[in-house]
VOVO-518441 format. One record per residue (C-alpha): z, y, x; residue in one letter. Coordinates in pm, whole numbers, plus 50000, padded with zeros to 5 digits. Each point is the difference from the previous one (the first is absolute). Layout:
BEGIN
<Z: Z	Y: Y	X: X	residuo: A>
...
END
This chain:
BEGIN
<Z: 40089	Y: 72637	X: 80547	residuo: M>
<Z: 50075	Y: 49789	X: 49694	residuo: A>
<Z: 49715	Y: 49921	X: 49760	residuo: S>
<Z: 50042	Y: 50067	X: 49632	residuo: S>
<Z: 49998	Y: 49702	X: 49764	residuo: I>
<Z: 49649	Y: 50083	X: 49881	residuo: L>
<Z: 49875	Y: 50058	X: 50355	residuo: E>
<Z: 50138	Y: 49663	X: 50106	residuo: A>
<Z: 49826	Y: 49825	X: 49709	residuo: L>
<Z: 49673	Y: 50179	X: 50084	residuo: D>
<Z: 50024	Y: 49888	X: 50363	residuo: I>
<Z: 50045	Y: 49640	X: 49883	residuo: I>
<Z: 49704	Y: 50028	X: 49762	residuo: A>
<Z: 49767	Y: 50166	X: 50252	residuo: N>
<Z: 50090	Y: 49862	X: 50345	residuo: K>
<Z: 50076	Y: 49633	X: 49937	residuo: I>
<Z: 49705	Y: 49762	X: 49963	residuo: T>
<Z: 49985	Y: 49673	X: 49805	residuo: P>
<Z: 50033	Y: 49671	X: 50187	residuo: I>
<Z: 49715	Y: 49757	X: 50053	residuo: D>
<Z: 49866	Y: 49748	X: 49749	residuo: K>
<Z: 49957	Y: 49631	X: 49937	residuo: E>
<Z: 49812	Y: 49783	X: 49752	residuo: I>
<Z: 50208	Y: 49766	X: 49784	residuo: I>
<Z: 49956	Y: 49785	X: 49686	residuo: P>
<Z: 50049	Y: 50197	X: 49680	residuo: I>
<Z: 50278	Y: 49764	X: 49889	residuo: E>
<Z: 50234	Y: 50128	X: 50273	residuo: I>
<Z: 49897	Y: 50365	X: 49990	residuo: S>
<Z: 50250	Y: 50134	X: 49743	residuo: V>
<Z: 50160	Y: 50332	X: 50109	residuo: N>
<Z: 49751	Y: 50045	X: 50283	residuo: R>
<Z: 49775	Y: 50308	X: 50029	residuo: V>
<Z: 49621	Y: 49962	X: 50003	residuo: V>
<Z: 49806	Y: 50156	X: 50285	residuo: T>
<Z: 49668	Y: 50053	X: 49824	residuo: E>
<Z: 49844	Y: 50061	X: 49660	residuo: D>
<Z: 49914	Y: 49688	X: 49801	residuo: Y>
<Z: 49677	Y: 50041	X: 49805	residuo: I>
<Z: 49901	Y: 49778	X: 49708	residuo: A>
<Z: 49711	Y: 49766	X: 50077	residuo: T>
<Z: 49938	Y: 49930	X: 49631	residuo: F>
<Z: 50097	Y: 50123	X: 49655	residuo: D>
<Z: 50314	Y: 49880	X: 49827	residuo: L>
<Z: 49949	Y: 49857	X: 49747	residuo: P>
<Z: 49681	Y: 49862	X: 50150	residuo: R>
<Z: 49843	Y: 49976	X: 49653	residuo: F>
<Z: 50065	Y: 50123	X: 49647	residuo: N>
<Z: 50250	Y: 49763	X: 49839	residuo: N>
<Z: 50209	Y: 49952	X: 49690	residuo: S>
<Z: 50345	Y: 50157	X: 49988	residuo: A>
<Z: 50106	Y: 49774	X: 49709	residuo: M>
<Z: 49949	Y: 49662	X: 49845	residuo: D>
<Z: 49758	Y: 50084	X: 49719	residuo: G>
<Z: 49636	Y: 50037	X: 49910	residuo: Y>
<Z: 49706	Y: 50168	X: 50170	residuo: A>
<Z: 49827	Y: 50207	X: 49732	residuo: V>
<Z: 49736	Y: 50260	X: 49918	residuo: K>
<Z: 50145	Y: 50333	X: 49879	residuo: V>
<Z: 49742	Y: 50006	X: 49719	residuo: S>
<Z: 50162	Y: 49686	X: 49854	residuo: D>
<Z: 50329	Y: 50179	X: 49926	residuo: A>
<Z: 50135	Y: 49895	X: 49659	residuo: G>
<Z: 49745	Y: 49720	X: 49961	residuo: K>
<Z: 50027	Y: 49625	X: 49970	residuo: N>
<Z: 49867	Y: 49829	X: 50312	residuo: V>
<Z: 49983	Y: 49653	X: 50152	residuo: T>
<Z: 50116	Y: 49880	X: 50340	residuo: C>
<Z: 49723	Y: 49853	X: 50215	residuo: S>
<Z: 50176	Y: 49915	X: 50327	residuo: D>
<Z: 50314	Y: 50041	X: 50214	residuo: V>
<Z: 50045	Y: 50146	X: 50350	residuo: I>
<Z: 50295	Y: 49913	X: 50225	residuo: Y>
<Z: 50134	Y: 50179	X: 50307	residuo: A>
<Z: 49800	Y: 49871	X: 50297	residuo: G>
<Z: 49685	Y: 49938	X: 49795	residuo: D>
<Z: 49664	Y: 50155	X: 50087	residuo: N>
<Z: 49853	Y: 50070	X: 49654	residuo: P>
<Z: 49621	Y: 50003	X: 49967	residuo: Q>
<Z: 49972	Y: 50056	X: 49624	residuo: M>
<Z: 49922	Y: 50331	X: 49827	residuo: T>
<Z: 50205	Y: 50114	X: 49699	residuo: L>
<Z: 49793	Y: 50065	X: 49687	residuo: E>
<Z: 50087	Y: 50197	X: 49685	residuo: E>
<Z: 50200	Y: 49822	X: 49729	residuo: S>
<Z: 50142	Y: 49769	X: 50263	residuo: Q>
<Z: 50308	Y: 50009	X: 50218	residuo: V>
<Z: 50101	Y: 49805	X: 50307	residuo: I>
<Z: 50357	Y: 49885	X: 50044	residuo: K>
<Z: 50128	Y: 50121	X: 50338	residuo: I>
<Z: 50317	Y: 49951	X: 50203	residuo: M>
<Z: 50192	Y: 50262	X: 50202	residuo: T>
<Z: 49830	Y: 50061	X: 50336	residuo: G>
<Z: 49672	Y: 49836	X: 49900	residuo: A>
<Z: 49674	Y: 50182	X: 50087	residuo: P>
<Z: 49842	Y: 50209	X: 49725	residuo: I>
<Z: 49671	Y: 49847	X: 49876	residuo: P>
<Z: 49679	Y: 50194	X: 49971	residuo: K>
<Z: 49975	Y: 50200	X: 49677	residuo: G>
<Z: 50379	Y: 50028	X: 49955	residuo: C>
<Z: 50117	Y: 50350	X: 49906	residuo: E>
<Z: 50371	Y: 49941	X: 49940	residuo: A>
<Z: 50274	Y: 49740	X: 49981	residuo: I>
<Z: 50199	Y: 49953	X: 49680	residuo: V>
<Z: 50341	Y: 49834	X: 50061	residuo: P>
<Z: 50039	Y: 49672	X: 49817	residuo: I>
<Z: 50292	Y: 50135	X: 49794	residuo: E>
<Z: 49776	Y: 50277	X: 49859	residuo: N>
<Z: 49749	Y: 49770	X: 49826	residuo: V>
<Z: 50025	Y: 49802	X: 49679	residuo: H>
<Z: 49869	Y: 49641	X: 50006	residuo: I>
<Z: 49932	Y: 49792	X: 49690	residuo: E>
<Z: 49780	Y: 49690	X: 49983	residuo: N>
<Z: 49856	Y: 50080	X: 50344	residuo: E>
<Z: 49888	Y: 50342	X: 49876	residuo: V>
<Z: 50141	Y: 50280	X: 50215	residuo: I>
<Z: 50058	Y: 50343	X: 49848	residuo: T>
<Z: 50010	Y: 50281	X: 50256	residuo: L>
<Z: 50212	Y: 50315	X: 49961	residuo: P>
<Z: 49823	Y: 50310	X: 49874	residuo: S>
<Z: 50085	Y: 50211	X: 50300	residuo: N>
<Z: 49877	Y: 49868	X: 50335	residuo: I>
<Z: 50000	Y: 50230	X: 50302	residuo: Q>
<Z: 49708	Y: 49977	X: 50241	residuo: H>
<Z: 50115	Y: 49828	X: 50325	residuo: D>
<Z: 50336	Y: 49930	X: 49836	residuo: G>
<Z: 50215	Y: 49743	X: 50183	residuo: F>
<Z: 49742	Y: 49966	X: 50277	residuo: I>
<Z: 50125	Y: 50034	X: 50358	residuo: R>
<Z: 49711	Y: 50175	X: 50171	residuo: M>
<Z: 49865	Y: 49909	X: 50342	residuo: K>
<Z: 50168	Y: 50216	X: 50266	residuo: G>
<Z: 50248	Y: 50167	X: 49764	residuo: E>
<Z: 50291	Y: 49880	X: 50217	residuo: D>
<Z: 49857	Y: 50038	X: 50352	residuo: I>
<Z: 49655	Y: 50143	X: 50064	residuo: R>
<Z: 49784	Y: 49864	X: 50281	residuo: K>
<Z: 49989	Y: 50224	X: 50312	residuo: D>
<Z: 50318	Y: 50188	X: 49904	residuo: T>
<Z: 50329	Y: 50002	X: 50194	residuo: I>
<Z: 50260	Y: 49785	X: 49826	residuo: Y>
<Z: 50254	Y: 50000	X: 50284	residuo: L>
<Z: 50020	Y: 50308	X: 50221	residuo: A>
<Z: 50098	Y: 50026	X: 50364	residuo: K>
<Z: 50371	Y: 50070	X: 50030	residuo: G>
<Z: 50100	Y: 49830	X: 49675	residuo: E>
<Z: 50289	Y: 49752	X: 49992	residuo: I>
<Z: 49906	Y: 49652	X: 49883	residuo: I>
<Z: 50196	Y: 49846	X: 49713	residuo: N>
<Z: 49954	Y: 49688	X: 49790	residuo: A>
<Z: 49764	Y: 50183	X: 49764	residuo: Y>
<Z: 49795	Y: 50138	X: 50288	residuo: T>
<Z: 49952	Y: 49639	X: 50108	residuo: I>
<Z: 49864	Y: 49924	X: 49653	residuo: A>
<Z: 49731	Y: 50265	X: 50058	residuo: S>
<Z: 49917	Y: 49861	X: 50344	residuo: L>
<Z: 49980	Y: 49645	X: 49868	residuo: A>
<Z: 49779	Y: 50112	X: 49710	residuo: S>
<Z: 49747	Y: 50118	X: 50260	residuo: Q>
<Z: 50017	Y: 49675	X: 50197	residuo: G>
<Z: 50188	Y: 50157	X: 50292	residuo: V>
<Z: 50201	Y: 49746	X: 50200	residuo: T>
<Z: 50125	Y: 50212	X: 50294	residuo: H>
<Z: 50096	Y: 50366	X: 50024	residuo: V>
<Z: 50030	Y: 50248	X: 50287	residuo: S>
<Z: 50350	Y: 50148	X: 50014	residuo: V>
<Z: 50224	Y: 50184	X: 50241	residuo: H>
<Z: 50225	Y: 49750	X: 50170	residuo: R>
<Z: 50374	Y: 49986	X: 49939	residuo: V>
<Z: 50192	Y: 50279	X: 50176	residuo: I>
<Z: 50223	Y: 49879	X: 50282	residuo: K>
<Z: 50340	Y: 50171	X: 50015	residuo: V>
<Z: 50259	Y: 49962	X: 50276	residuo: A>
<Z: 50355	Y: 50118	X: 49939	residuo: I>
<Z: 50293	Y: 50044	X: 50233	residuo: F>
<Z: 50314	Y: 50209	X: 49995	residuo: G>
<Z: 50172	Y: 50191	X: 50276	residuo: T>
<Z: 50365	Y: 50051	X: 50079	residuo: G>
<Z: 50263	Y: 49812	X: 50202	residuo: D>
<Z: 50231	Y: 50004	X: 49697	residuo: E>
<Z: 49756	Y: 49812	X: 49775	residuo: L>
<Z: 50015	Y: 49624	X: 49950	residuo: R>
<Z: 49798	Y: 49764	X: 49781	residuo: P>
<Z: 50151	Y: 49929	X: 49661	residuo: H>
<Z: 50039	Y: 49630	X: 50084	residuo: F>
<Z: 50237	Y: 50061	X: 50296	residuo: E>
<Z: 50368	Y: 50079	X: 50007	residuo: K>
<Z: 50080	Y: 50358	X: 50095	residuo: I>
<Z: 50292	Y: 50190	X: 50148	residuo: E>
<Z: 50172	Y: 50290	X: 49826	residuo: D>
<Z: 49806	Y: 50254	X: 50204	residuo: H>
<Z: 49660	Y: 49847	X: 49919	residuo: Q>
<Z: 49761	Y: 50020	X: 49704	residuo: L>
<Z: 49755	Y: 49764	X: 49835	residuo: Y>
<Z: 49636	Y: 50094	X: 50028	residuo: N>
<Z: 49900	Y: 50055	X: 49636	residuo: S>
<Z: 49687	Y: 50204	X: 50071	residuo: N>
<Z: 49788	Y: 49734	X: 50167	residuo: S>
<Z: 50043	Y: 49736	X: 49725	residuo: P>
<Z: 49931	Y: 50273	X: 49744	residuo: M>
<Z: 49676	Y: 50108	X: 50164	residuo: F>
<Z: 49895	Y: 49641	X: 50065	residuo: L>
<Z: 50029	Y: 49899	X: 49636	residuo: T>
<Z: 49860	Y: 50330	X: 49867	residuo: R>
<Z: 49695	Y: 49968	X: 50223	residuo: S>
<Z: 49948	Y: 49647	X: 49875	residuo: R>
<Z: 50028	Y: 50127	X: 49641	residuo: E>
<Z: 49715	Y: 50238	X: 50083	residuo: L>
<Z: 49782	Y: 49713	X: 50124	residuo: G>
<Z: 50053	Y: 50020	X: 50377	residuo: C>
<Z: 50044	Y: 49720	X: 50253	residuo: D>
<Z: 50332	Y: 50086	X: 50165	residuo: V>
<Z: 50192	Y: 49885	X: 50302	residuo: R>
<Z: 50348	Y: 50104	X: 50107	residuo: F>
<Z: 50101	Y: 50082	X: 50356	residuo: I>
<Z: 50373	Y: 49986	X: 50071	residuo: R>
<Z: 50178	Y: 50328	X: 50048	residuo: T>
<Z: 49927	Y: 50160	X: 50331	residuo: S>
<Z: 50282	Y: 50129	X: 50221	residuo: A>
<Z: 50022	Y: 50377	X: 50048	residuo: D>
<Z: 49825	Y: 50010	X: 50337	residuo: T>
<Z: 49651	Y: 50114	X: 50086	residuo: L>
<Z: 49921	Y: 49668	X: 50163	residuo: E>
<Z: 50106	Y: 49796	X: 49697	residuo: A>
<Z: 49813	Y: 50224	X: 49759	residuo: L>
<Z: 49680	Y: 49992	X: 50204	residuo: E>
<Z: 50017	Y: 49620	X: 50021	residuo: A>
<Z: 50034	Y: 49976	X: 49620	residuo: S>
<Z: 49711	Y: 50241	X: 49949	residuo: I>
<Z: 49768	Y: 49811	X: 50238	residuo: K>
<Z: 50068	Y: 49676	X: 49813	residuo: S>
<Z: 49884	Y: 50152	X: 49671	residuo: T>
<Z: 49690	Y: 50201	X: 50095	residuo: L>
<Z: 49773	Y: 49742	X: 49835	residuo: D>
<Z: 50138	Y: 50115	X: 49663	residuo: A>
<Z: 49829	Y: 50256	X: 49778	residuo: D>
<Z: 50331	Y: 50177	X: 49931	residuo: I>
<Z: 50321	Y: 49998	X: 50202	residuo: I>
<Z: 50302	Y: 50119	X: 49802	residuo: I>
<Z: 50325	Y: 50088	X: 50171	residuo: T>
<Z: 50312	Y: 50160	X: 49863	residuo: S>
<Z: 50255	Y: 50200	X: 50194	residuo: G>
<Z: 49980	Y: 50159	X: 50340	residuo: G>
<Z: 49778	Y: 50288	X: 49889	residuo: V>
<Z: 50261	Y: 50273	X: 49971	residuo: S>
<Z: 50159	Y: 50203	X: 50283	residuo: V>
<Z: 50283	Y: 49774	X: 50118	residuo: G>
<Z: 50058	Y: 49911	X: 50366	residuo: D>
<Z: 49858	Y: 49650	X: 49944	residuo: K>
<Z: 49718	Y: 50084	X: 49761	residuo: D>
<Z: 49718	Y: 49873	X: 50223	residuo: F>
<Z: 49752	Y: 49873	X: 49743	residuo: T>
<Z: 49750	Y: 50287	X: 50014	residuo: K>
<Z: 50016	Y: 50008	X: 50382	residuo: V>
<Z: 49932	Y: 49627	X: 50021	residuo: A>
<Z: 49695	Y: 50021	X: 49774	residuo: F>
<Z: 49876	Y: 50310	X: 50183	residuo: T>
<Z: 50030	Y: 49821	X: 50335	residuo: N>
<Z: 49770	Y: 49732	X: 49861	residuo: L>
<Z: 49736	Y: 50251	X: 49894	residuo: G>
<Z: 50093	Y: 50096	X: 49643	residuo: M>
<Z: 49801	Y: 50290	X: 49861	residuo: Q>
<Z: 50225	Y: 50180	X: 49754	residuo: V>
<Z: 49843	Y: 50075	X: 49660	residuo: L>
<Z: 50315	Y: 50117	X: 49823	residuo: I>
<Z: 50304	Y: 50122	X: 50194	residuo: D>
<Z: 50280	Y: 50044	X: 49747	residuo: K>
<Z: 49956	Y: 50074	X: 49631	residuo: I>
<Z: 50152	Y: 50286	X: 49802	residuo: D>
<Z: 50185	Y: 49772	X: 49759	residuo: I>
<Z: 50358	Y: 49925	X: 49901	residuo: K>
<Z: 50102	Y: 49731	X: 50074	residuo: P>
<Z: 49793	Y: 49869	X: 50290	residuo: G>
<Z: 49881	Y: 50295	X: 50208	residuo: R>
<Z: 49991	Y: 49799	X: 50328	residuo: P>
<Z: 49701	Y: 49788	X: 49891	residuo: T>
<Z: 49714	Y: 49954	X: 50246	residuo: I>
<Z: 49652	Y: 49857	X: 49946	residuo: V>
<Z: 49770	Y: 49933	X: 50294	residuo: G>
<Z: 49749	Y: 49753	X: 50135	residuo: E>
<Z: 49947	Y: 49789	X: 50309	residuo: I>
<Z: 49637	Y: 49895	X: 49992	residuo: G>
<Z: 49945	Y: 49862	X: 49651	residuo: K>
<Z: 50370	Y: 49931	X: 49939	residuo: T>
<Z: 50181	Y: 50244	X: 49772	residuo: I>
<Z: 50356	Y: 50079	X: 50106	residuo: I>
<Z: 50261	Y: 50105	X: 49743	residuo: V>
<Z: 50344	Y: 50099	X: 50129	residuo: N>
<Z: 50231	Y: 50034	X: 49700	residuo: L>
<Z: 50357	Y: 50134	X: 49997	residuo: P>
<Z: 50287	Y: 49759	X: 50044	residuo: G>
<Z: 50184	Y: 50105	X: 49684	residuo: N>
<Z: 49895	Y: 49743	X: 49737	residuo: P>
<Z: 49931	Y: 50227	X: 49705	residuo: L>
<Z: 49821	Y: 50257	X: 50217	residuo: A>
<Z: 49786	Y: 49722	X: 50147	residuo: A>
<Z: 49926	Y: 49857	X: 49657	residuo: M>
<Z: 49872	Y: 50322	X: 49840	residuo: V>
<Z: 49776	Y: 50069	X: 50299	residuo: N>
<Z: 49868	Y: 49645	X: 49986	residuo: Y>
<Z: 49915	Y: 50045	X: 49633	residuo: E>
<Z: 49830	Y: 50335	X: 50055	residuo: L>
<Z: 49819	Y: 49946	X: 50328	residuo: F>
<Z: 49985	Y: 49632	X: 50097	residuo: V>
<Z: 49868	Y: 49907	X: 49657	residuo: R>
<Z: 49729	Y: 50263	X: 50049	residuo: A>
<Z: 49918	Y: 49857	X: 50344	residuo: I>
<Z: 49971	Y: 49649	X: 49857	residuo: I>
<Z: 49763	Y: 50124	X: 49729	residuo: R>
<Z: 49778	Y: 50173	X: 50255	residuo: K>
<Z: 49995	Y: 49708	X: 50244	residuo: L>
<Z: 49919	Y: 49759	X: 49719	residuo: S>
<Z: 49684	Y: 50196	X: 49917	residuo: G>
<Z: 50102	Y: 50095	X: 49645	residuo: Q>
<Z: 49805	Y: 50280	X: 49836	residuo: N>
<Z: 50316	Y: 50109	X: 49814	residuo: I>
<Z: 50208	Y: 50142	X: 50284	residuo: L>
<Z: 50224	Y: 50259	X: 49845	residuo: H>
<Z: 50335	Y: 49974	X: 49828	residuo: H>
<Z: 49975	Y: 50046	X: 49627	residuo: N>
<Z: 50285	Y: 50110	X: 49778	residuo: T>
<Z: 50148	Y: 49935	X: 49660	residuo: V>
<Z: 50074	Y: 50324	X: 49818	residuo: Q>
<Z: 50337	Y: 49964	X: 49836	residuo: T>
<Z: 50314	Y: 50207	X: 49938	residuo: S>
<Z: 50353	Y: 50016	X: 50135	residuo: M>
<Z: 50253	Y: 49800	X: 49798	residuo: K>
<Z: 50299	Y: 50200	X: 50128	residuo: K>
<Z: 50068	Y: 50311	X: 50206	residuo: D>
<Z: 49991	Y: 49939	X: 50375	residuo: F>
<Z: 50104	Y: 50255	X: 50263	residuo: S>
<Z: 49867	Y: 50012	X: 50358	residuo: V>
<Z: 50084	Y: 50221	X: 50297	residuo: R>
<Z: 49655	Y: 50150	X: 50019	residuo: G>
<Z: 49840	Y: 50160	X: 50303	residuo: G>
<Z: 49796	Y: 49691	X: 50104	residuo: K>
<Z: 49720	Y: 49780	X: 49880	residuo: Y>
<Z: 50196	Y: 49704	X: 49871	residuo: A>
<Z: 49974	Y: 49658	X: 49837	residuo: I>
<Z: 50206	Y: 49911	X: 49694	residuo: V>
<Z: 50030	Y: 49632	X: 49910	residuo: L>
<Z: 50061	Y: 49893	X: 49643	residuo: G>
<Z: 49967	Y: 49753	X: 49717	residuo: R>
<Z: 49704	Y: 50010	X: 49763	residuo: Y>
<Z: 50035	Y: 49843	X: 49654	residuo: D>
<Z: 49645	Y: 50065	X: 49883	residuo: G>
<Z: 50102	Y: 50323	X: 49829	residuo: K>
<Z: 50200	Y: 50205	X: 50249	residuo: S>
<Z: 50118	Y: 50019	X: 50362	residuo: F>
<Z: 50370	Y: 49991	X: 50084	residuo: E>
<Z: 50088	Y: 50104	X: 50355	residuo: A>
<Z: 50248	Y: 49777	X: 50182	residuo: L>
<Z: 50327	Y: 50187	X: 50038	residuo: T>
<Z: 50061	Y: 49871	X: 50353	residuo: S>
<Z: 49714	Y: 49974	X: 50250	residuo: Q>
<Z: 50104	Y: 50090	X: 50353	residuo: M>
<Z: 49762	Y: 49918	X: 50292	residuo: P>
<Z: 50218	Y: 49723	X: 50141	residuo: G>
<Z: 50048	Y: 49814	X: 49672	residuo: M>
<Z: 49853	Y: 49663	X: 49901	residuo: V>
<Z: 50102	Y: 49951	X: 49635	residuo: S>
<Z: 49788	Y: 50280	X: 49843	residuo: P>
<Z: 49681	Y: 49835	X: 50124	residuo: M>
<Z: 50034	Y: 49698	X: 49774	residuo: Q>
<Z: 50073	Y: 50220	X: 49698	residuo: E>
<Z: 49705	Y: 50236	X: 50041	residuo: A>
<Z: 49682	Y: 49954	X: 49796	residuo: D>
<Z: 49837	Y: 50314	X: 50133	residuo: G>
<Z: 50033	Y: 50325	X: 50189	residuo: M>
<Z: 49924	Y: 50363	X: 49936	residuo: I>
<Z: 49913	Y: 50259	X: 50264	residuo: L>
<Z: 50149	Y: 50347	X: 49969	residuo: I>
<Z: 49929	Y: 50329	X: 50175	residuo: T>
<Z: 50262	Y: 50208	X: 50187	residuo: P>
<Z: 50050	Y: 50244	X: 49711	residuo: D>
<Z: 50122	Y: 49729	X: 49761	residuo: V>
<Z: 50380	Y: 49991	X: 49966	residuo: K>
<Z: 50036	Y: 49838	X: 49661	residuo: I>
<Z: 49786	Y: 49763	X: 49796	residuo: L>
<Z: 50101	Y: 50063	X: 49639	residuo: E>
<Z: 50005	Y: 49735	X: 49731	residuo: S>
<Z: 49658	Y: 49989	X: 49833	residuo: G>
<Z: 49819	Y: 50164	X: 50294	residuo: K>
<Z: 49652	Y: 49855	X: 50061	residuo: S>
<Z: 49975	Y: 49822	X: 50337	residuo: V>
<Z: 49747	Y: 49790	X: 50192	residuo: Y>
<Z: 50132	Y: 49658	X: 50101	residuo: M>
<Z: 49846	Y: 49780	X: 50270	residuo: I>
<Z: 50073	Y: 49639	X: 49900	residuo: P>
<Z: 50167	Y: 49772	X: 50254	residuo: I>
<Z: 50005	Y: 49664	X: 49828	residuo: K>
<Z: 49631	Y: 49992	X: 49915	residuo: W>
<Z: 49685	Y: 50128	X: 50166	residuo: E>
<Z: 49847	Y: 50310	X: 49840	residuo: F>
<Z: 49739	Y: 50193	X: 50192	residuo: C>
<Z: 49693	Y: 50218	X: 49957	residuo: S>
<Z: 49659	Y: 50065	X: 50156	residuo: S>
<Z: 50079	Y: 50372	X: 50014	residuo: K>
<Z: 50305	Y: 50200	X: 50105	residuo: K>
<Z: 50244	Y: 50054	X: 49716	residuo: E>
<Z: 50280	Y: 50252	X: 49952	residuo: E>
<Z: 50309	Y: 49841	X: 50156	residuo: L>
<Z: 50269	Y: 50268	X: 49992	residuo: F>
<Z: 50230	Y: 50074	X: 49709	residuo: S>
<Z: 50072	Y: 50373	X: 50012	residuo: K>
END
């Protein structure tokens, strides 16, 4: 029995486990997912310091004439104590001296003949960066499951962290099926086709941060398929396309089953792409996608992306949506849960007029997709819809509403 779209996504979220971890230098950890909470070992800033070039002052001296007794630079360790009627010149980032109650920026004072006149309104603790106001000691500043970016690395470096524990890069193996398919770099006969799916999935998986290898198209025999499968079982995900329907030579599911595949999802109630299978052999996730390019693409975007998120250990697993509106009327047949591809201009969603399962060209035009329920037969101009982006990653820690109804 076919799983619903939401059931399939729940199975991915609940039954697939993240891959193992490794420890790497922080400088090469961008886009990796941390495997543990990182807790601050000290406050940041480590001491109260000046937010401006200016003067360390007493609040009671507001509006008075004062004299400057000393200067403190960033990196100094001041030992003096500030007294009334005096100020201490201080540079940005320099430690606050004892007795200081505020910093007055240099542009806010009047200086004449070495006499400094302070403004009449001085706020207590003004322009002082307080110890721990950025990161507090013993608090989590990077949580398990977060994706590291350049600014995350700034936080790690600020705590003196040199190496970080992350989930390793996901290994993906891709091969196609079908005697009629040939690599795009070979000459073909009139009765043959180029394999567009495998290069598409290879490059898309790389875009999503995976380490990918390509296995040449397997012939449509059980023996050939099983040989291809055995050669890729060290991968975390094996992606195939074609051979999962009901044709006389559609052996893909049989070949994986012969090698011990436990089926997690056997067909999905979706148009296009119903004959999509997800299973596992040991720790290797198997994804059998349809052979029709557009059908394979939309199922990759919905389900393989979700699998990659879960394997990578991310704590934001679920598709998120952009709420927008239809730019023009768009009619559908209705009666099935379906995917509609379209262009998004930042204001509205325009469905592509031609998007049949076997097509290639709509894929490069689409910015996003909307999911519709069987009762929808027309999406009127101005109707509010939920779009899942394709060309950028947008996900959530909780399940969001996906269907436009």
